[in-house]
C-alpha positions as CSV (number, residue, x, y, z in Angstrom):
1,M,-98.3,23.2,14.5
2,I,-97.9,20.1,16.3
3,L,-93.9,19.4,16.6
4,T,-92.6,15.7,16.6
5,L,-88.9,15.0,17.8
6,V,-87.0,12.1,15.7
7,D,-85.3,9.7,17.9
8,H,-82.8,8.5,15.8
9,D,-78.6,7.0,15.9
10,R,-76.8,7.8,13.1
11,G,-79.9,7.9,11.1
12,Q,-81.6,4.8,11.9
13,V,-84.9,5.9,13.4
14,A,-86.2,4.2,16.8
15,R,-89.0,2.1,16.2
16,N,-91.0,4.1,19.1
17,T,-90.6,7.5,16.7
18,W,-93.4,6.0,14.4
19,E,-95.7,5.6,17.8
20,A,-94.9,9.1,18.5
21,L,-95.4,10.3,15.2
22,T,-98.8,8.6,15.0
23,F,-99.7,9.9,18.4
24,A,-99.3,13.4,17.5
25,R,-101.0,13.0,14.2
26,G,-104.2,11.7,16.1
27,L,-103.6,15.0,18.4
28,A,-103.0,17.2,15.3
29,E,-106.1,15.7,13.5
30,R,-108.4,16.9,16.0
31,L,-106.6,20.6,16.6
32,Q,-106.9,20.7,12.7
33,A,-103.3,21.4,13.0
34,P,-100.0,20.4,10.5
35,L,-97.7,17.8,12.0
36,A,-94.1,18.6,11.6
37,A,-91.1,16.4,12.2
38,M,-87.6,17.4,13.7
39,V,-84.6,15.6,12.7
40,V,-81.4,16.5,14.2
41,D,-78.7,15.1,11.7
42,P,-75.9,16.9,9.7
43,G,-76.6,13.9,7.2
44,G,-80.1,14.8,6.4
45,P,-83.3,14.3,7.3
46,G,-83.6,10.7,5.2
47,P,-86.1,9.8,2.7
48,L,-89.0,12.6,2.5
49,D,-91.2,9.7,1.7
50,V,-90.9,7.8,5.1
51,W,-92.1,10.7,6.7
52,G,-94.7,11.4,4.5
53,R,-96.6,8.0,4.9
54,Y,-97.0,9.1,8.4
55,G,-98.8,12.5,7.6
56,V,-95.9,15.0,8.2
57,S,-96.8,18.3,6.4
58,Q,-93.3,19.8,6.9
59,V,-89.6,18.3,8.1
60,I,-87.3,20.1,9.9
61,H,-83.9,19.2,9.8
62,V,-81.4,20.4,12.2
63,T,-78.0,20.6,11.2
64,H,-74.9,21.6,12.7
65,P,-71.1,20.7,11.8
66,E,-70.8,19.6,15.6
67,L,-74.1,17.4,15.7
68,D,-72.3,14.5,14.2
69,E,-73.2,12.5,17.6
70,Y,-75.9,12.8,19.7
71,A,-75.6,16.1,22.0
72,P,-78.3,16.3,24.9
73,D,-78.4,19.8,25.4
74,A,-77.7,20.7,21.9
75,W,-80.6,19.0,20.6
76,A,-82.5,20.6,23.5
77,R,-81.2,23.8,22.4
78,A,-82.5,23.2,18.8
79,L,-85.8,22.4,19.6
80,E,-86.0,25.6,22.1
81,E,-85.2,27.6,19.4
82,W,-87.6,26.6,16.8
83,I,-90.4,26.7,19.7
84,R,-89.6,30.0,20.8
85,T,-89.8,31.3,16.9
86,Q,-92.6,29.2,15.8
87,G,-94.7,28.4,18.5
88,P,-95.8,24.9,18.2
89,V,-99.1,24.2,20.0
90,A,-97.5,20.8,21.5
91,A,-94.0,19.4,21.7
92,I,-94.1,15.5,21.8
93,A,-91.0,13.0,22.0
94,P,-91.1,9.1,21.4
95,G,-90.7,7.9,25.4
96,T,-87.1,6.7,24.6
97,P,-84.6,7.7,26.9
98,R,-83.6,10.3,24.4
99,G,-86.9,11.7,23.7
100,N,-87.9,12.0,27.8
101,E,-84.2,13.8,28.2
102,V,-84.3,16.1,25.4
103,L,-87.7,17.1,25.9
104,A,-87.0,17.8,29.9
105,R,-84.5,19.7,28.9
106,A,-86.0,21.9,26.3
107,G,-89.1,22.4,29.0
108,A,-86.5,23.5,31.8
109,R,-84.8,26.0,29.4
110,L,-88.3,26.8,28.3
111,G,-89.7,27.2,32.0
112,L,-92.1,24.5,31.0
113,P,-93.7,21.6,32.7
114,M,-93.4,18.4,30.8
115,A,-95.8,15.2,31.1
116,A,-93.7,11.7,30.2
117,N,-94.9,8.5,29.4
118,V,-98.4,9.8,27.7
119,V,-101.0,7.1,26.3
120,Q,-103.9,9.0,26.1
121,V,-104.7,13.0,25.7
122,E,-107.8,15.1,25.3
123,P,-106.8,18.6,24.6
124,A,-108.8,21.4,26.5
125,E,-108.6,24.7,28.1
126,P,-106.9,25.6,30.3
127,A,-105.1,22.4,30.7
128,Y,-104.8,19.0,28.6
129,R,-106.6,16.0,29.9
130,L,-103.7,13.1,29.6
131,T,-103.3,9.7,30.7
132,R,-100.0,8.1,31.8
133,V,-98.1,5.2,32.7
134,R,-96.8,6.0,36.0
135,W,-94.7,3.4,38.6
136,G,-93.0,1.2,35.8
137,G,-96.6,0.4,34.3
138,S,-98.1,-1.0,37.4
139,L,-100.8,2.0,37.4
140,L,-102.2,4.7,34.5
141,E,-102.5,8.0,36.3
142,E,-104.8,10.4,34.9
143,A,-103.4,13.8,34.8
144,E,-103.7,17.8,33.4
145,L,-100.9,19.4,31.5
146,A,-100.9,23.2,31.3
147,G,-98.4,25.9,29.8
148,E,-97.8,26.6,25.6
149,P,-96.7,24.7,24.1
150,R,-97.6,21.4,25.7
151,L,-94.9,19.3,26.2
152,M,-95.0,15.4,26.0
153,T,-93.3,12.0,25.4
154,V,-95.2,8.8,24.4
155,A,-94.8,5.8,26.6
156,P,-93.2,3.0,24.4
157,N,-94.9,0.3,23.1
158,M,-98.4,1.4,24.3
159,V,-99.9,3.3,20.8
160,E,-100.0,1.2,18.0
161,A,-97.6,3.0,15.0
162,R,-100.0,3.3,11.9
163,P,-99.1,5.0,8.9
164,A,-101.8,8.0,7.8
165,S,-104.5,7.4,5.3
166,Q,-103.3,9.7,2.7
167,A,-99.4,10.2,2.3
168,T,-97.9,13.9,2.0
169,E,-95.1,15.2,0.5
170,P,-93.4,17.3,3.1
171,P,-91.2,20.0,2.3
172,V,-88.0,20.6,4.4
173,H,-86.7,23.9,6.4
174,V,-83.4,23.7,7.5
175,H,-82.5,24.9,10.9
176,T,-78.8,25.9,12.3
177,P,-79.2,26.2,16.1
178,D,-76.8,28.8,17.8
179,L,-74.8,26.2,19.8
180,Q,-72.8,28.0,22.8
181,E,-69.8,26.1,24.8
182,A,-71.9,24.5,27.1
183,E,-74.3,23.0,25.0
184,R,-71.5,21.0,23.1
185,T,-69.9,19.7,26.3
186,V,-72.1,16.4,26.7
187,K,-71.9,14.3,24.0
188,V,-71.4,11.0,22.4
189,V,-67.2,10.5,22.2
190,D,-67.0,6.8,21.9
191,R,-68.7,3.7,21.0
192,V,-68.8,0.1,21.8
193,E,-70.8,-1.6,19.2
194,A,-72.9,-4.8,19.4
195,A,-72.1,-7.9,17.2
196,R,-73.9,-7.1,14.2
197,D,-74.8,-10.7,13.2
198,R,-77.0,-10.9,16.5
199,V,-80.7,-9.6,16.3
200,S,-81.5,-6.5,18.6
201,L,-83.5,-7.1,21.6
202,V,-85.7,-4.2,20.6
203,D,-86.4,-5.1,16.9
204,A,-86.6,-9.2,17.7
205,R,-89.8,-11.2,16.9
206,V,-88.7,-13.6,19.4
207,V,-87.0,-13.0,22.5
208,V,-85.9,-15.8,24.8
209,G,-85.0,-14.3,28.2
210,G,-83.8,-16.1,30.9
211,G,-83.5,-15.9,35.1
212,R,-82.2,-17.1,37.8
213,G,-83.6,-20.5,36.9
214,V,-80.9,-20.6,34.0
215,G,-78.0,-21.7,37.0
216,S,-75.0,-20.1,35.3
217,A,-73.8,-18.3,32.1
218,E,-73.1,-21.3,30.7
219,G,-76.7,-22.5,31.2
220,F,-77.4,-19.6,28.7
221,R,-75.9,-21.2,25.4
222,V,-79.3,-23.6,25.3
223,L,-81.3,-20.6,25.3
224,E,-79.1,-18.8,22.4
225,E,-79.5,-21.7,20.5
226,L,-83.1,-21.6,20.4
227,A,-83.1,-18.2,20.1
228,E,-81.0,-18.5,16.9
229,L,-83.3,-21.4,15.3
230,L,-86.3,-19.4,16.1
231,G,-84.3,-15.9,14.4
232,G,-84.9,-14.2,18.0
233,A,-82.7,-12.8,20.3
234,V,-81.6,-13.8,24.0
235,G,-82.4,-11.5,27.2
236,C,-82.2,-11.9,30.9
237,S,-83.7,-10.3,34.2
238,R,-81.7,-8.0,36.6
239,A,-80.7,-11.1,38.5
240,V,-78.9,-12.6,36.1
241,T,-76.8,-9.4,35.4
242,N,-76.3,-9.0,39.0
243,E,-74.9,-12.6,39.1
244,G,-72.6,-11.4,36.3
245,W,-73.9,-14.2,34.1
246,R,-75.3,-11.6,30.9
247,P,-74.3,-8.0,30.5
248,H,-76.6,-5.3,31.2
249,S,-77.5,-4.5,27.6
250,D,-79.4,-8.0,27.6
251,Q,-81.3,-6.9,30.6
252,I,-85.1,-6.6,30.2
253,G,-87.3,-4.6,32.5
254,Q,-87.5,-1.2,34.3
255,T,-84.2,-0.4,34.2
256,G,-83.0,-2.0,31.0
257,T,-84.8,-2.8,27.7
258,R,-88.5,-2.6,27.0
259,I,-89.4,-5.2,24.4
260,A,-92.2,-6.0,22.1
261,P,-91.9,-9.1,20.2
262,E,-94.2,-11.1,18.5
263,I,-93.3,-14.0,21.4
264,Y,-91.3,-13.7,24.6
265,I,-90.4,-17.1,25.9
266,A,-89.3,-16.3,29.7
267,C,-87.2,-19.3,31.1
268,G,-86.4,-19.5,34.4
269,I,-87.9,-16.3,35.5
270,S,-89.8,-15.3,38.5
271,G,-91.8,-12.5,36.8
272,A,-91.1,-9.4,39.2
273,I,-93.3,-6.1,38.7
274,Q,-90.0,-4.6,37.3
275,H,-89.0,-7.5,34.8
276,Y,-92.7,-7.1,33.5
277,V,-92.3,-3.9,32.8
278,G,-90.1,-4.6,30.2
279,C,-91.6,-7.3,28.6
280,K,-95.2,-6.4,28.9
281,G,-95.3,-5.1,25.4
282,A,-95.2,-8.7,24.1
283,K,-98.0,-9.6,22.0
284,R,-97.9,-13.8,23.5
285,I,-95.8,-14.6,26.5
286,L,-94.5,-18.4,27.4
287,A,-93.6,-19.1,30.5
288,I,-91.1,-22.2,31.5
289,N,-90.9,-22.9,35.1
290,T,-91.2,-25.3,37.8
291,D,-93.1,-22.9,40.5
292,P,-96.7,-23.1,39.2
293,E,-97.3,-20.1,41.7
294,A,-94.3,-17.8,39.8
295,A,-96.0,-14.4,38.8
296,M,-94.5,-14.9,35.2
297,V,-96.6,-17.8,34.8
298,A,-99.5,-16.2,36.1
299,K,-99.1,-13.3,33.9
300,A,-97.9,-15.3,30.8
301,D,-100.6,-16.3,28.1
302,W,-99.0,-20.2,28.4
303,A,-97.2,-21.8,30.6
304,V,-95.1,-25.1,30.8
305,I,-94.3,-26.5,34.3
306,A,-91.1,-28.2,34.1
307,D,-87.5,-28.0,34.3
308,L,-86.4,-25.6,31.3
309,H,-83.3,-27.6,31.2
310,Q,-85.2,-30.6,29.9
311,V,-87.8,-28.1,28.2
312,V,-85.8,-26.0,26.2
313,P,-83.4,-29.0,24.6
314,A,-86.5,-30.7,23.7
315,V,-87.7,-27.9,22.1
316,I,-84.9,-27.5,20.0
317,Q,-84.1,-30.9,18.8
318,E,-88.1,-31.0,17.6
319,I,-87.6,-27.5,15.7
320,R,-84.4,-29.1,14.0
321,R,-86.3,-32.3,13.4
322,R,-89.0,-30.3,11.4
323,H,-86.4,-27.9,9.7
324,P,-83.3,-29.5,9.4
325,N,-82.0,-27.1,6.7
326,G,-82.7,-24.0,8.7
327,Q,-85.0,-21.8,10.7
328,G,-88.2,-22.9,12.5
């Protein structure tokens, strides 16, 4: 069995989970092993046909009265128990903050190594041969992973999520973990909800990003207008959050959000490697910058060497001219 941990928030499945399931299914096919998905949620595992489309042959529904919110030790406990009793060949999670945290804690409990940010795997004995992303995406590392089962997370936005060629009808196995008091100590106790009318950076097909070149918090208004016209979201560089112009939740980069839109419009962003790590998953990058030598310009698919304060309003004006009644 290849076991995949589902990352979700109150039933909203993280996009990187589908990437992890695609990766795990490829390994399962090579090993001729069944693919299982573990969903930790008292409310239920969700529509089974969704998991069946990705080739899942069994859904493990982890339920407990105190698992109504994310609790890393409790999730790790459930994963540890299933691994000890069922003995999967490998346990895989998306390389999200939750996926990495839970799998690392489970590995510590089991006394097993864990490989993070894997992009390729070749099953072999006594150790699997892996390729994984290191140093913020600046290099690929060839490594070996031993232990039983093999624990690994899949690098976000590096594996294309693809449904299986043939859907399955997975049965559900209900598992209630034996939680100790210590495993219920750390959990989500409060939330500050984002504005519901905003498109999230993670899901946006268009992202308009601003750097220090925007000049001020007020300077982002024109970027917000452009993003709204394009049905997208606004992000920023770390320099902007350091200045206090935008909240950390808008930061794109190694220590912020990693995006994978159809197009990323980078306005006044120099393009430090830490920022590029966060936006390299974009299918296309358009850079608007006065500096033709800026790193973001060199990395972009297209570049406009000009002042963003002139270019962006001109683009907005043209979009409104062509689409006077709605988004462009």
